[in-house]
N, C-alpha and C positions, 0 to 999 in steps of 0.2 A: 456175268452181267453183260448185257448187250452194250455195244459202243454208244448207241444213241442215248441210252439211259445214263451212262457214265457222263456223257457230254452235258446232258440236262442238269444233272446233279452238280457237276463242276461249275456250270454257268450260275446256278442258284447260289452256290457257295461264294463264287467270285462277286456276285452282285451284293450279297448280304455283307460281305467283308468291306466292299467298296463303300456302301452307304452307311455302315455302322462305324466306320473308322477304326474297327477293331480287327485283331488278328489272333489266330491260335498261337498260344505260347506253350509249346510242348517240350517237356524235358524228359530225360530217361527215367526219372523217378515218378512221373505221372502215371496213374493207373488208367485203365480203359474208362472207368467211371469219371475220372477227372477230365479226360479228353472229351468224352461225350458231353459233359456239363459245359465245357468251354465252347464246343461246337454249337450247342443249343443256345448259349448266350449270344453268340455271333449271329445266328439265324434270327433270333427274336429281335435283336437290335436292328438288324438289317431290314426286317419286315416293317417295324414301326418307323424307322427312318425313311423307308421307301413310301410308306403310307403318308408320312408327313409331307414328303415332296409332292405326291399326287394331290393331296387335299389343298396344299398351298397353291398349286397351279389352278385348281378348280375355283377356289375362293377368289384368286386374283382375276380370273375371267369374269366372275360375278361382279367384282368391283368395277370393272370396265363398263358394265351395263348400266350402272347408276351414274347420273350426272352428279358432280360435286355439289354439296350444299352451298347456298348463297354466301355463307359466312367464310368460306375458305378463300384465302388470299395468297397472292404471290409472296414468297418469303422476302422479296425485296421491299415489300410494304410493311415489314415488321417494325413496330414502334413500341418501345418499352413503356412509354407514358400511356399510349392508347390501350395496351394490353393489361396494364395494371401491375407491372413488375416493380418491386422495390429492391434496391441493391443492399440495403442495410446501412450500417454506420460507416463513416468515411475513413476512420483510422482504427488501427489495432492498438489497444492500450495494454501496456505491460505493468502498470502500477496505478494505484488510485491517486487522483488529485486531492489536494488539501480540502476541497469542499465537497468531495464525492460522498454520497450517502444513498443507501438503497431506499427505494420507495416502490410500493406495489399496491395495485388496486384489483379488486375481484368483483366479478358478477356472474350470475347464472340465470338462464331463462329457459323455460320450456319451449319446445319447438312443435308441440302437438297442436294441430289446428282445432279450433273450437267445434267444428262440425265433423270431427273424426268418425262419429257414428253414422255418417252418410253412406259408408261402405264403398266410397269411390277413390280412396287413397291406397297406394300400393306399399307393401313391405319390400324392403330392399334385401333380397336374399339370393335369387337366381333369375334365370331368364324367363321363367314361367310367371304369368300374372298371378299375384297372390294379394287379394284385397285385405286390408286391415279390418278386423272384426271388432276392434275396440282397443282399450289400453290396459295393460297389466300393471305397469308402474309409471314410467315416464321416458321421454326422449329430450335431452337438453343440450345446450351449449354452455360450456364453462370457460371463463376467460380470466386471465391475469394480465394486466399491463404493468411492465417492469421498467425501472430506470435506475441509473447509478448516479445521477446528478451531474454528469460530465458535460451536458449540453449537446450530446451527440444524437439525441432523439430517443423517443420511447420505443420499447420493443413489446409487441403483443404476442401472448402465448395462449391460444385457444384450442378447444377440443369439442367436436360435435359427435354426439352419439349417432353413428351411422356406419354403414359398410364402407363408404368412401365418399369423398367430395372432390369434384374436378377442379382444376386450376381456373377454369373459366368462371365458375361460380365463386370461388374464393377471391378472385380478382374483382368480381362485382362487389363483394363485401368490402374489399379494400377501398374501392373508389367511393363508396358511400361514406366510409369512416374518414377518409382523407379529405373529402369535400367538407365534411362537418367541422373538422378541426383546423382546416386551412384558414377559415374565416376567423378563428379564435387565436391564430398565431401559435398553435401547439404543434411541434414537429414530431412526427411519427416515422421512425426509420425502418421499421419492419413489422409487418402483420402476418402472423403465422397461424394457419388453421389446420389442425390435424383431425383425422377421423379415429374414433375409438375402435372401429371395426365391428361394432355390434351387428349381429346377423338378424336381429329382431326389431330393428328400427325402421322407420319409414324410408322409402327409396329417395335418396338425395341425388343419385346419379342419372336415373332414367333407365338403367340397365334392366330393371325388373318391371318396367311399365310398358305394356303394349308392344311386345316384340313383334308379333305377327302383323299387327296393324302398321307399324313403322316399316317393316320389311316390304309390305305390299304397296304402301303409298309413298315411300320416300322418293322413288324415282320421279313421280309426278310433282311432288312438293319441291324437290330440288330443281327440276327442269324449269318450272314456272316461278321459282322464287317465292313460293307460298310460305308465310311465316306464322300462319294461324295454328292453333293446337290441332293435333290429330283427333279424329272423332273418338269420343270416350275417354280422352286423356286430358280434358280441361282441368280437372282437379289436380292432376299430377303437375301441370304447369303452374297452377295457383300455389301449390305447396312449395315449389322451388322458389318462387318469388317471396313466399312467406318466410321460409327459413333464411333466405339471404337478408331480408329486412330485419328479422329478429336477431340474427347474428351481429349485424352492424350495430343495432341498439345495445346489445350486450357489451360489445367492445367500447362503445361510447360511455356507457355507465361504469365500466371497469376503470377507464382512464379518469373519469370524474371522481372515482372512489380512492384514488391513490393517496397513500400516506407513508411517512418514513418509518424505517425499522431496520432489523438485522436479518441476514439471510444465512442459513446453515445448510450443510450437505452431509449426507450419509448414504450408505448402501445397505441393502438387506437381502439375504438369501431366501428367495421365494420358491425354491425347487421342491419343497415339501408338498406344494399344491399344484405343480405344473409337470407335464411330461410331454415328450415329443411323440406325436401319433405315429411317426414313421419308425420309432424305436431305433433311431440313429444316434441321437444325442442322449448320453447318460445324464442322470440328475446332477452329478458332480460337475458336469461341464456346462450346465445351463448358466447363462450370465446372470449376475446379480442385478437387482432392481435399484436404480438411482432415485434418490428422493431429495428434493429441495424443500426447505421449511422456512417460511417467512414469519417473523414475529414483529408486529408493529409496536412502535414506542408508546402509542396511546393506550395499549392494553385491549384494543378491539380484537376481532377475530383473526387468528393465525391462518396461514394458508399452506397446504401441502401440494406439491406437484410431483407425481410419481410416474416413472417410465416403466410400464409393466409389459412383459412379453408373454401374453396369454390370450388366446382367442375368447371373445365373449360369445360363446355358442352353447349356452346352457339349455336353451329351449330347443325342442325338436323341430325338424323341418316342417312339420305339419302345423306348427303354432301360427295362429292368426292374430295374435295380440301384440301391440306395440310395447317394446321393452328395451331398456338400455343394458339389460342383462346384469352381470355382477357389479357393474360400475355404479348402478343405482344404489345397491345395498352397501357397497364400499363407501360411497359418499355419505350415506345415512349413518353408517357405523361411526365414521370419524366425527361427524357432526354430533351424534349422540354422546360419544365418549369425551370429546374435547371442545365442542362448539366451533371447531375450525372449518375452513373452506377446503375444497379438494378439487384437483384436476388430475385426470389420468390421460396419459398419452401412450400410444402403442409402440413398443420396442420392436426388435427384429423378431417378428412373431412366427413367420414361416408356417409350420404345422404344430406349434406349441399350443397345448390346450390344458384344460383343468385335470387334476388328478386328486380327487377328493371322494370321501365316502359320505353319503347323504342318508340320514335316517328320516324316513317319511312316515314313521309310526304315528298314528293318531292324527295325521294331517288330512284336511279336506282335499278334494280333487283340485280346487283352486290353489290351495297352499302348496300342494305337491308339485304343481306345474312350475312354480318358481323356487322350489326348495334348493335346487342345485346352485342357482344364481345367488341366492341369499347366503348359503353356506360358504361359497367361494368368496363372496364380497366381504363377509365377516372375517374369513381367514386372512385375506389380504390386508384388511384393516388392522388386525392384531399385529401382523408382521411389520407394517409401516410404522405403527405406534411404538414398536419395540426399538426403533432407531434412537441412539442417544444424542445425536446432533451436537456433539462437542466441537465440531469443526465449523467455525464461523468464516464465511467467505468475505474477502476484501471487496469493497464496492467498485468492482471493475466489470463492465458488461461489454462484451464484444459480439458483433453480429455481422455476418456477410452472406450474400446470396449470389448465385450464378444462374443466369438464364441459359438453357440448353435446348438443343433440338435433336430429336431422335427420329431416325427413319425406320419405321416399323418393318421388322423382318417377318412378322406374323400378319398376314392379310386379313385374318379374322378380326383383329382389332381395328384395322383400317375400315373394314366393312361395317363394324359397329358404329364407328364415327360417321361413316358415309350415310347410313340409314337413320342417323340421329338417335341411335339407341343410347349413346353417351355423347356429351357435348365437349369432350376434350378439344382444346384449340388446335386446329390443323392448318398448316400452311402448305403451299405447293412449290416445287422447284423443278429444274430440268428444262430442256429445250422447249418442250410442249407444256410445261407447268403441270405435269401430270403425276409427278412423284410426291406422295404425301409426306409431310414432316411434322411430327408432334412437338409443339412448343411446351416445355415444362421448366422446372427449376429445382435446384437443391440449395441447401444452406448449412451454415454452421453458427451456433450460438454458444457463447462461453461465459461462465460466471466465475468471477474471482480469480482468473488465470488458473483455475483448479479443476473445474468440471465443465465438459463441453457436450453438446448434442449435435450429431450429424443428422441433418434433416433430408430425408430421401422421399421422392414422390410415389414410390410403389410399396408393395407389401414385401418387405425384405425377409429373406430367409436368414436364420441365425448364422449359418456358416459363411454366407456372403459377407457379413460384417465382421464376425469374430474369427474367421479363418476356418479352413477345412479340417484342422486338427480335431475339432469337436465332433466331427462325423467320421473320424478314422479315414479321412481322405476318400470317402465313397464318391464314385463318379460314374457317369454313363458312357462317355466317349473315350476313356483311356488317357486323357490329357490331364495336366495339372492346372489348378487354379493359381493364378500368379500373384495374388495379394495376401499379405499377412493380415492379422487382426488389426482393425482400425482403432482399437482401444488406446494405443499409444501413438496415434497418427499425429498428434500435436504434443511436442515435448513438454513434460511436466504436467500434462492435463489428462484426466480420466475422461475418455470420449465414449459416449453411449449413443445408441442408434434410436432414431424416431422414424417409424414407418408412416406411410400415408400422409406425409407432411406437404401441404400446399398443392397436392394433386393426388390422383388415383390412376395409376397406369398398369395395375396388375402385379403379378408375382415378379420378384427380382431374385434370381437364384444364381449360383455359380455357373459360368458358361459350360463347364465340363459335366454338369449334372442336369442337363436340359434335354428333355425328351418329349416327343409328341404324345398327348393323352397319357401322361405319366401315371395317373391313378389307376388306369386300366392295367398297366404293366406291373405295378407293385407299389407299396407304400413308401419305399425308399426313393422314389423318383417323383419329381415335381411336374406340373403341367405346363406345356407350351401354350395351350389354348388360351390360358388366362395371363399371358405375358406379351410384352412388346416384341420379344425375340430372344434368341440364344445369347446374344452378346450384350444384352441390356445391363447385366451385372458389371461386367468389366468396363463398359462405357460410363456408367454412373460413377464408379470408383475412380476412373481416370479423370473425370470432370471434377470430382470431389478434391482430388489432390491438386488439380489446377486451381481450384478455389483457394486452397490453403496456401498457395504461393503469395497471396495477399498478406499473410502473416509475416513472411520473410521480408 
């Protein structure tokens, strides 16, 4: 072999090892096939990590060509009151007061516009414009307002059938609700809106509405401070205003519906109908579903709140009809069987999806389209109703939130915000006020000093919350994930995860399993493209533990 060729190969190997953070680990027992496999892995990782570096630089250059949107402010101007952040309750209670009593109110409203057949509304699924062709079932917001009678303020638990909702819009909902109840002297300590992550609902973020139009015109709009709708996207803006107003009304009605009763807790194993599309997490390691069950003293409708870790993706990518997926049928099944109300929030869903057999024999084309969603919804309903709910929770409600600021490591997300593809709240910092910082939040809500929910703004991967043991410590960069499962993060409390809570910032995975364009590499790897960056997982967990210091 010529010396020049040897030098080139040596250089390639050095570069790939450098960028991948990996190295060959060869022992005497390794075969030539093992060594070749290791070398191949190093080269592949080096290639994709190098590609990541190049793309990041290119996108960062593009970002510099766009003037910042008018709404971007210096971080020094950050105001909790102006932005609509709520800290939660003032004190952490360890026992129920003599007069404490659970109370809960429920409301549900459709979010589908009356003129949905106009063909001008977008489905929220991906970057390409996909107009809604009609409605298959429904798209709703479901809300419970909860209190323990301690005088610390009400806590609102709401879920919108959608791919995700940004903190900007959730905080707009909060402001409308707080303004309404302030005049009535009713204190609300916390308003939480989660997305169910339905892939067939209308676009609540903007990410699926007019990508090319926004990309082409954002520079002009930003430079001249134009706040009008982009051409052809007037209905998309109308819908955003519509779902914000309807969501606020649902919360107001839920608060007005509150009545006293008892609250119960149980968990159920739903692994029979769920699987990890990456084939990383075995069924026995899938987390159980947490269920809260409220029984009013008056004998009126009971309410279930379930934390389910399963993607609502029963409809094909070509589907053009609005649907809340299996959540619609799960809600209906529980209503038909018991007359009770229902709310579903998304757990640590990652790549967890349905695992069911669907019999389409004798079904019409219309019925077959939704057969998978209906089968899965009914299956979840049966599992939830199998809970015995023998554990009654003491009327103690704790709630706390922390506002946090993430500097995106992924300029693709920065560009999405800069061209108004999404309206996540961005501030700037640095000497020239050019470094973007995303303002978001996380939270912790606890019932009866027994069951808690950690509220995270992104789409959490199961191993990020439950620890990497459930994935056999699979990783991309050869390092270890430094956090254990958060299930026992509060002593004596079963802590469960809620994804897409009060914001939508993309995938949140373990730092060590973070790779550029992961789905191209293989199903065991997650995508950087849809994430704030490599260290988002560790950053959020560090901030979560800082929040828990309030308990101590």
